[in-house]
Every structure is written in C-alpha cells, then in structure tokens.
C-alpha positions in Angstrom: -10.7 28.3 -8.0 -8.0 26.1 -6.5 -5.6 24.4 -8.8 -3.2 21.7 -7.6 0.2 21.7 -9.5 2.0 18.3 -9.3 5.7 17.9 -9.9 8.6 15.4 -9.4 12.2 16.2 -10.2 14.2 19.3 -10.7 13.0 20.3 -14.2 9.4 19.4 -13.4 9.6 21.6 -10.3 10.8 24.6 -12.4 7.9 24.1 -14.9 5.5 24.0 -11.9 7.0 27.2 -10.4 6.6 29.0 -13.8 2.9 28.0 -14.0 2.4 28.9 -10.3 3.7 32.4 -11.1 2.2 33.1 -14.5 -1.3 31.4 -14.5 -2.8 33.9 -11.8 -1.4 36.8 -13.9 -3.4 35.6 -16.9 -6.5 34.7 -14.9 -6.7 36.5 -11.5 -9.5 34.3 -10.2 -7.5 31.0 -10.1 -5.3 30.0 -7.2 -2.6 27.6 -8.0 -1.1 25.6 -5.1 2.4 24.3 -5.2 3.9 22.3 -2.3 7.3 23.8 -2.4 5.9 27.4 -2.3 2.6 27.3 -0.4 3.4 25.4 2.8 4.2 27.5 5.8 7.3 26.8 7.8 6.5 24.4 10.6 3.4 23.0 9.0 2.8 19.3 8.6 3.9 18.7 5.0 2.0 15.5 4.4 -1.2 16.7 5.9 -1.1 19.9 3.9 -0.6 18.1 0.6 -3.4 15.6 1.5 -5.8 18.4 2.3 -5.1 20.2 -1.0 -5.5 17.0 -3.0 -8.8 16.4 -1.3 -10.1 19.9 -2.0 -8.8 20.6 -5.5 -11.0 20.0 -8.6 -8.3 20.9 -11.1 -4.8 19.4 -11.3 -1.9 20.1 -13.6 0.8 17.4 -13.8 4.2 18.7 -14.9 5.7 15.9 -16.9 9.2 15.8 -18.3 11.3 12.9 -19.8 12.9 12.4 -16.4 9.8 11.8 -14.3 7.6 9.6 -16.4 8.0 6.8 -13.9 7.4 8.9 -10.8 5.2 7.0 -8.4 4.5 10.3 -6.5 3.0 11.9 -9.6 0.9 8.8 -10.2 -0.3 9.0 -6.6 -1.3 12.7 -6.9 -3.0 12.0 -10.3 -5.0 9.3 -8.7 -6.0 11.4 -5.8 -7.1 14.3 -8.0 -9.1 11.9 -10.1 -11.0 10.6 -7.1 -14.2 12.1 -8.5 -13.4 12.1 -12.2 -16.7 13.5 -13.4 -16.0 16.7 -11.4 -12.2 16.9 -11.8 -10.0 18.1 -14.6 -6.5 16.5 -14.6 -4.1 17.7 -17.3 -0.6 16.3 -17.9 1.5 19.3 -19.1 4.3 17.9 -21.2 7.8 19.2 -21.8 10.0 17.1 -24.1 7.5 14.3 -23.9 4.8 13.1 -26.4 1.4 12.0 -25.1 2.2 8.5 -26.3 5.0 8.5 -23.7 2.6 8.5 -20.8 2.0 5.0 -19.4 -0.4 3.5 -16.9 -3.0 5.7 -15.2 -1.5 8.9 -16.7 -2.5 7.7 -20.2 -6.2 8.2 -19.4 -5.9 12.0 -19.2 -5.9 14.5 -22.1 -2.3 15.7 -22.2 -1.1 18.9 -23.7 2.3 20.2 -24.8 4.0 23.2 -23.1 4.0 25.2 -26.3 1.8 28.2 -27.2 -1.1 26.1 -28.6 -1.1 23.7 -25.6 -0.7 26.4 -23.0 -3.5 28.5 -24.6 -5.8 25.4 -24.5 -4.9 24.9 -20.8 -5.7 28.5 -20.0 -9.0 28.4 -21.9 -10.0 25.2 -20.1 -9.2 26.8 -16.7 -11.2 29.8 -17.7 -14.3 27.7 -18.6 -14.1 25.9 -15.3 -14.7 29.3 -13.6 -18.2 29.4 -14.9 -19.8 32.8 -14.2 -16.5 34.1 -13.0 -14.7 33.4 -16.3 -13.1 36.1 -18.4 -14.6 37.1 -21.8 -12.8 35.6 -24.8 -11.4 39.0 -25.6 -10.0 39.7 -22.2 -8.6 36.2 -21.9 -6.8 36.5 -25.3 -5.4 39.9 -24.4 -4.1 38.7 -21.0 -2.6 35.6 -22.6 -0.9 37.7 -25.3 0.7 39.8 -22.6 2.1 37.0 -20.4 2.7 34.2 -22.8 6.0 35.6 -24.2 7.4 35.8 -20.7 6.2 32.3 -19.8 7.6 31.0 -23.0 11.0 32.5 -22.3 11.0 30.8 -18.9 9.9 27.4 -20.3 12.4 27.6 -23.2 15.2 28.1 -20.7 14.0 25.2 -18.6 13.7 22.9 -21.6 17.3 23.6 -22.6 18.4 22.4 -19.2 16.5 19.2 -19.4 18.8 16.2 -19.3 18.2 13.1 -21.5 15.6 10.8 -20.0 17.0 8.0 -17.8 15.6 4.7 -16.6 15.1 4.9 -12.9 17.0 2.5 -10.7 15.1 0.1 -8.4 16.7 1.7 -5.4 15.4 5.1 -6.5 11.8 3.8 -6.9 12.0 2.0 -3.6 13.1 5.2 -1.9 10.1 7.0 -3.4 7.7 4.4 -2.2 9.2 4.6 1.3 8.8 8.4 1.3 5.2 8.0 0.3 4.7 5.5 3.1 6.2 7.9 5.6 4.1 10.8 4.3 0.9 8.8 4.6 1.7 7.7 8.1 2.6 11.2 9.2 -0.5 12.8 7.7 -2.9 10.4 9.5 -5.2 10.8 6.5 -8.5 9.7 8.0 -8.2 12.2 10.9 -6.5 15.2 9.3 -8.3 15.2 6.0 -12.1 15.8 5.5 -13.8 12.8 4.0 -13.4 9.0 4.3 -9.9 7.6 4.5 -7.0 8.0 2.1 -7.9 10.0 -1.1 -8.0 7.5 -3.9 -5.7 4.9 -2.3 -6.8 2.4 -4.9 -5.3 4.6 -7.7 -1.9 4.6 -5.9 -2.1 0.8 -5.5 -3.1 0.4 -9.2 0.0 2.5 -10.2 2.3 0.4 -8.0 1.0 -2.9 -9.5 1.4 -1.6 -13.0 4.8 -0.3 -12.3 5.9 -3.6 -10.9 4.7 -5.6 -13.9 5.9 -3.0 -16.4 4.6 -2.0 -19.8 1.7 -4.1 -21.0 0.1 -4.4 -17.6 -3.3 -3.1 -16.7 -4.5 -3.4 -13.1 -7.9 -2.9 -11.5 -8.3 -2.3 -7.8 -11.5 -2.0 -5.8 -11.5 -1.1 -2.1 -13.3 -3.4 0.3 -13.6 -3.6 4.1 -10.1 -3.8 5.4 -8.7 -4.9 2.0 -8.4 -4.3 -1.7 -9.5 -6.6 -4.5 -7.3 -6.6 -7.5 -7.1 -8.0 -11.1 -4.1 -7.8 -13.4 -4.2 -8.2 -17.1 -0.9 -8.5 -19.1 -1.1 -7.9 -22.8 -4.9 -8.2 -22.6 -4.8 -11.6 -20.8 -5.8 -11.9 -17.1 -2.8 -13.3 -15.3 -3.7 -13.0 -11.6 -6.3 -11.7 -9.2 -6.7 -11.7 -5.4 -7.0 -9.6 -2.3 -4.6 -7.3 -0.5 -4.9 -6.5 3.2 -5.0 -2.8 3.9 -2.2 -3.1 6.5 0.4 -3.8 3.8 3.0 -1.1 3.2 3.5 0.3 -0.3 6.9 -1.4 -0.4 5.4 -4.7 0.6 2.8 -4.4 -2.2 5.5 -3.4 -4.7 7.7 -6.4 -3.8 4.8 -8.8 -3.8 4.0 -8.0 -7.4 7.6 -7.9 -8.5 7.9 -11.5 -7.2 4.7 -12.5 -8.9 5.8 -11.0 -12.2 9.0 -13.0 -12.0 7.2 -16.2 -11.1 4.9 -15.7 -14.1 8.0 -14.8 -16.3 6.3 -11.6 -17.5 7.7 -8.1 -18.3 11.1 -7.1 -17.1 13.8 -9.3 -15.5 14.0 -9.8 -11.8 14.6 -6.8 -9.5 16.9 -6.9 -6.6 14.4 -5.9 -4.0 12.3 -8.9 -4.7 15.1 -11.5 -4.2 
C-alpha cells in the first residue's frame, strides 16, 4: 500500500525521513514515499510528486510549529483528499496541538508524535491493508521492537525544533511562486492520469483562507475554465465571485489580500498587495 509523506521545513523533513525509515520495518506491506528520498536523479520532480499524489490513498502530513502556514503542505493535503471517502489523511504533530491547525488542515484527525499517537497511526495503516494486515499480536510485537528506536530519533528532532515564527510575506510569496513553477513544469493534465490538476480547488481554498487570515472559511467549486468562490469571515459571507483558471497562484493571493484590505478584515495590509 502506497503512503505519501508530506513535509515542509528542516524539522518536518527529519520527521518525514524517520517515518519513511521505520514504518516499513513495523509493517512490511506498506510503501512510504518521500520526495527527497524516492525521486531518481534526472527525473522530473514536479511530475513525480503529482503522480504520487494522484495515486496515494494514505497521506501523513508532518507538522511542526515552523510549518503551520506552509502553502505547500496545504496543497498536498488537498490533493490527497481529492476523494475523501477513500483517503486517509493524518497530520502527525510534533510540538503542535491539534487546535493549532488552521484552515483545511483542521478537518483531518490529527495525532501526536508520541507513543500513543504513533501506535494509533500504525494501527490505522494496518487496518487499511485489509486482508494483508498483520494480526494484533504481530503488530504489537513489531511496534514494541521499533518504537524505542523511532522515539529516540523523534526526541532528538524535537530538541532541535526552534520556536515557531510567523512567516514573512516574502517567504509565502516565494512558496507560491515555487508551486506555480512546479505545476507548469509538471504539465498535470498530460503527465498525470486523470482529469487535470489534482484537487486544484483545495489549493485555491488554502490560498484564499491564507490571504484573509484566521476567521476565514472559503468554498471553491471548479467550473468550465473558472472557479466559483465564496468567502465567509467570522461566519458572515463577505464576498463571492469567479476566478479565471488562467490566473497564477500569486495573482490569486494578491487579489484576495487586496480584497481583504478593502473590506478591512483580518490582518493589516501586506506589501505585495500594494
């Protein structure tokens, strides 16, 4: 069974690498995929990630205090949740409480990276294997062997975790630009089986909610050559409209930052919208 492990930032990457190494030792039948480890030299990075996002039915999001606002993690979560009834998406938290998850990430059942949470994650992955799952006894024995080693690794990573910081506008814009370049390079509709970008509406939803800030809830529905959107702020509808599908992610971000400032909602003006 394929598992997509999502990460963003140095500490998150280390957590992802630890899970990538130890999960198959506990359950041999699962196959974790990690972009930094499983892409061959010379391969098209964007296309490989897009393909795995499309194929995976299980996703683990490695969340730390420093990547809660990562647009990239929100994008991968949305792509993994493209068929929510058949997909298990789990934020795996280090130094973060479930209440710290905002926007689309808050809809998923999060677990802590302690023994109780990791055991629950392993048991869920095992159940997802169906007839190929391990017996409860064998799973418990395997977890008992490998958890102390995984815990040692996770404890060392957590000690190195810096205090959470608010991301700068420039940093978020750079991430948006990187996503735009990746999407363009991958040529989603031709390189990935299926129809068009995986869960593009989830990415746009995350961008809108990020632009408005805490208290905003966006809904996005794909239409022919466009996306219809509605935005509620603190449970009151503040705007709705249509976005052309030829807009870049940065243009969408800036449009809603300007709209937020015009409506005098959320945070103060951002430089990129002036």
